[in-house]
C-alpha positions in Angstrom: 24.1 -1.9 17.9 24.6 -3.8 14.7 25.9 -7.4 14.1 28.8 -7.8 12.1 28.2 -11.2 10.7 25.7 -14.0 12.0 29.2 -16.6 11.7 29.1 -18.6 14.7 26.5 -17.6 16.4 23.4 -20.0 17.8 19.5 -18.6 16.5 16.4 -19.6 17.7 13.5 -19.2 15.1 9.6 -20.1 16.0 7.4 -20.8 14.0 10.7 -22.4 11.4 8.7 -25.3 9.7 7.0 -22.8 7.1 6.7 -19.1 6.1 9.0 -16.6 6.9 10.0 -18.6 9.4 11.6 -21.5 7.5 13.5 -19.1 5.3 14.9 -17.4 8.4 16.7 -20.7 9.0 17.7 -21.6 5.7 19.2 -18.3 5.0 20.7 -18.0 8.4 22.3 -21.4 8.4 23.8 -20.5 4.8 25.4 -17.6 6.6 27.6 -19.8 9.3 24.9 -19.5 12.1 23.7 -22.7 14.0 19.9 -22.8 14.3 17.2 -24.3 17.0 13.7 -23.9 14.8 10.7 -24.9 16.9 7.0 -25.4 14.9 3.8 -26.9 15.9 4.0 -29.3 12.6 7.1 -31.8 13.7 7.4 -33.0 9.8 7.5 -29.6 8.1 10.1 -28.3 10.6 12.4 -31.8 11.0 12.5 -31.4 6.7 13.8 -27.8 7.0 16.5 -28.5 9.7 17.5 -31.1 7.9 18.1 -29.5 4.8 19.0 -26.4 6.0 21.8 -28.2 7.7 23.1 -30.1 4.7 23.5 -27.0 2.9 25.4 -25.2 5.3 28.9 -24.4 6.2 31.0 -27.3 8.5 30.4 -26.2 11.9 27.0 -25.3 11.5 24.3 -27.2 13.6 20.2 -27.0 13.1 17.9 -28.6 14.6 14.1 -29.3 14.6 11.7 -29.1 17.5 7.8 -29.9 17.6 6.7 -26.4 20.3 3.6 -25.0 20.6 4.7 -21.4 21.8 1.4 -21.2 23.3 2.2 -23.4 26.0 4.9 -22.3 28.6 5.8 -25.5 29.6 6.7 -26.9 26.2 8.5 -23.8 25.0 10.8 -24.4 28.6 11.2 -28.0 27.3 12.1 -26.4 23.5 14.5 -24.1 25.4 16.2 -27.4 27.4 16.2 -29.2 24.5 18.4 -26.8 22.1 20.6 -26.0 24.7 21.7 -29.5 25.3 21.5 -30.6 21.4 23.7 -27.3 20.9 25.8 -27.8 24.4 25.3 -24.2 24.7 24.5 -21.8 27.5 23.2 -18.9 25.6 21.7 -17.9 22.7 22.7 -15.1 20.3 19.1 -14.3 18.4 15.8 -15.0 19.2 13.2 -15.1 16.5 9.6 -15.1 17.9 8.4 -15.6 14.6 5.5 -17.8 14.9 2.0 -17.0 14.1 -1.4 -17.7 13.3 -4.8 -16.0 11.7 -8.5 -16.1 13.1 -10.6 -14.7 15.7 -11.7 -12.2 13.4 -14.7 -11.0 15.3 -15.1 -10.6 19.5 -18.7 -10.0 19.0 -19.9 -12.6 16.7 -17.2 -15.1 16.6 -16.3 -18.4 18.6 -14.0 -17.3 21.9 -12.2 -20.1 21.8 -11.1 -19.7 18.3 -10.5 -16.1 19.1 -8.1 -17.2 22.4 -6.6 -19.5 20.6 -5.4 -17.0 18.0 -4.4 -14.7 20.9 -2.5 -17.0 22.5 -0.1 -18.0 19.9 0.1 -14.5 18.3 0.8 -12.9 21.7 1.3 -15.4 24.6 4.0 -17.2 22.4 6.0 -13.9 22.0 5.4 -13.6 25.8 7.0 -17.2 26.8 9.6 -16.6 24.6 11.1 -13.8 25.7 10.9 -15.3 29.6 12.5 -18.5 28.7 15.3 -16.7 26.6 16.1 -13.3 27.8 18.3 -14.9 29.8 20.2 -16.6 27.7 20.5 -13.8 25.4 21.8 -11.9 28.7 24.2 -14.7 28.7 25.4 -13.8 25.1 27.9 -11.3 24.6 25.5 -9.1 22.3 22.3 -10.8 22.5 19.3 -9.9 19.9 15.5 -10.1 20.3 13.5 -9.8 17.4 9.5 -10.1 17.8 7.5 -10.4 14.9 4.3 -8.0 14.9 2.2 -7.3 11.7 0.8 -3.9 9.7 -1.9 -5.2 11.9 0.1 -4.0 14.9 -0.1 -0.5 13.2 -3.6 -0.7 12.2 -6.2 -3.2 13.6 -8.6 -4.0 10.5 -8.2 -5.8 7.5 -11.0 -2.7 5.4 -14.4 -2.1 5.3 -16.8 -5.5 7.2 -13.6 -7.4 7.6 -13.2 -7.5 11.5 -9.7 -8.5 12.6 -10.0 -8.5 16.3 -7.6 -11.4 18.1 -4.7 -10.8 15.6 -4.4 -7.3 16.4 -5.0 -7.2 19.4 -2.2 -9.7 19.9 0.2 -7.4 17.4 -0.6 -4.5 19.2 0.6 -6.2 22.3 3.8 -7.5 20.2 4.6 -4.0 19.1 3.9 -2.2 22.5 6.3 -4.9 24.6 9.1 -5.0 21.8 9.2 -1.1 22.3 8.8 -0.8 26.2 11.9 -3.2 26.0 14.1 -1.0 24.6 14.6 0.9 27.4 14.4 -1.9 29.9 17.0 -3.2 28.0 19.4 0.2 28.1 19.0 0.0 31.6 19.1 -4.0 32.7 20.8 -5.2 29.7 22.7 -2.6 27.7 24.3 -5.1 25.6 21.0 -6.9 24.5 18.7 -5.3 21.9 15.1 -5.7 20.5 13.8 -5.3 17.3 10.0 -5.6 16.2 9.2 -6.7 12.8 6.0 -5.3 10.6 5.0 -7.0 7.6 2.7 -6.1 5.2 0.9 -9.1 2.9 4.2 -11.9 2.6 3.5 -15.1 0.5 3.3 -17.6 3.0 0.4 -20.7 4.1 -0.7 -19.0 6.9 -4.1 -19.6 5.8 -3.2 -23.6 6.1 -1.3 -23.3 8.9 -3.7 -21.2 11.1 -6.6 -23.4 10.2 -3.9 -26.4 11.5 -3.5 -24.8 14.4 -7.0 -24.7 15.6 -6.8 -28.9 15.4 -8.1 -29.1 12.0 -7.0 -30.9 9.1 -5.4 -29.3 5.8 -8.7 -28.1 3.5 -8.9 -31.1 1.2 -8.6 -33.6 4.1 -11.8 -31.7 5.7 -15.0 -33.5 6.6 -18.3 -31.5 5.4 -18.9 -31.1 9.3 -15.5 -29.5 9.6 -16.1 -27.3 6.7 -19.5 -26.3 8.3 -17.0 -25.6 11.4 -15.1 -23.2 9.8 -17.1 -21.3 7.1 -20.5 -21.4 8.9 -23.7 -20.5 7.1 -23.6 -16.7 8.1 -20.5 -16.4 6.9 -21.3 -18.8 3.6 -24.1 -15.8 2.8 -22.0 -12.9 3.4 -19.5 -14.6 0.9 -22.1 -15.4 -1.4 -23.4 -12.1 -1.2 -20.1 -10.3 -1.8 -19.8 -12.9 -5.2 -17.1 -14.7 -3.7 -19.2 -18.0 -3.6 -22.1 -19.4 -5.9 -25.3 -19.8 -4.4 -25.4 -23.2 -4.5 -21.9 -24.0 -3.3 -21.2 -27.6 -2.4 -18.7 -28.4 0.7 -16.3 -29.4 -2.2 -17.0 -25.9 -3.5 -15.9 -24.5 0.1 -12.8 -26.8 0.2 -11.5 -25.7 -3.3 -12.0 -22.2 -1.9 -9.7 -22.6 0.9 -7.0 -24.4 -1.1 -7.3 -21.5 -3.4 -7.0 -18.7 -1.3 -4.1 -20.1 0.4 -2.3 -20.4 -3.0 -3.1 -17.2 -4.0 -2.1 -15.3 -0.3 1.1 -17.0 -0.8 1.8 -17.3 -4.4 0.3 -13.6 -5.6 1.8 -11.9 -2.9 3.9 -8.8 -3.4 7.0 -10.2 -1.2 7.7 -13.4 -0.9 9.0 -15.2 2.4 12.7 -15.3 1.1 12.3 -11.8 0.7 11.0 -11.0 3.9 13.5 -13.0 5.6 16.1 -11.0 3.9 15.4 -7.7 4.9 14.7 -8.9 8.4 18.2 -9.7 8.6 19.6 -7.3 6.9 17.6 -5.2 9.8 19.2 -6.8 12.3 22.7 -6.7 11.1 21.9 -2.5 10.2 21.2 -2.5 13.8 17.7 -1.4 13.0 14.6 -1.7 16.1 12.2 -1.0 13.4 11.9 -3.1 10.8 8.7 -2.6 8.0 8.2 -5.2 5.0 6.3 -4.2 1.9 5.4 -1.1 0.2 1.7 -2.0 2.0 3.2 -1.2 5.3 5.1 1.3 4.4 1.8 3.2 3.2 -0.5 2.1 6.0 2.6 3.1 8.9 2.7 6.8 7.1 -1.2 7.1 6.8 -2.2 6.0 10.0 0.8 8.2 11.5 -0.4 11.2 9.3 -4.2 11.0 9.9 -4.8 9.0 13.1 -8.1 10.6 13.7 -8.8 8.7 10.3 -7.5 5.4 11.0 -11.0 3.6 10.4 -12.5 6.5 8.5 -11.4 4.6 5.5 -11.9 6.9 2.6 -10.3 9.5 4.5 -7.4 7.5 5.5 -6.5 6.6 2.3 -8.0 9.5 0.2 -4.1 10.9 0.0 -2.9 8.0 -1.6 -5.7 8.1 -3.9 -5.1 11.2 -4.9 -1.8 10.1 -5.7 -2.5 7.6 -7.8 -5.0 9.8 -9.7 -1.8 12.2 -10.6 0.5 10.0 -11.5 2.8 9.7 -8.0 4.0 6.1 -7.7 2.8 4.5 -4.4 5.5 4.9 -1.5 
């Protein structure tokens, strides 16, 4: 089912205070769609709600709400707030976009960090589906859009970089979304679902992930907090990889985090605004699977072609390497 227009509809966007979520709020509002956005950070979501509303056409309303999507009670409160503020008994679109990184190693990492990452990235999608699916069913043509990741196709960042909590959560999001396709066909055929699979998109996920752990931004961290985030064994690996100087101070570590976030955001092959536009184009067209970026397309093709080689990195990407040697562009 394609969506002819977003005009006059009501959309929910989680993680709406930054990155792709912020751009979804802006672009939906500009296209005549009222939006209820939530975020862990009350200041950023308030700013985007106010600016998007001010720039929107007449009749559009944009509201900002504070919500930790890993807490079902907060999700339910968010739902009740937005229904009251928008004077509605239904929603038309739900973008479960909130997410953080972290929980890299199940074997060696802190359990609380692993579970915090998994709770936001998976439980947040589950709780929002529980809260909002009845309201999508009450709409004439509801659409649920869940954000997975390229790590929902491939549970790795490459050699030597465990990525377990994030990957497990994003695989769960993809599997849940695909399972809903037939469920909705049977039980709510006027509602459809789509899964978003981004590769590297320019966002502040590094800083936001740190803050979701209850820590301040990198520039405001104490020496003890820096040590908590980057323990000695991790520092040794960074030194061994040539990323960090052997005599690095806490200030050096703080600056490294600030620079890493800036590089991830500003040097990405796809901007958050471009990603949001791709998502909305996919929703309009009726797509159920929305890949973002050449890296996502390439990894999707590689793991489908050679599933048994998914974690034999040389074999998995041998075709890509050969293609580049012969002068073929990346596909």
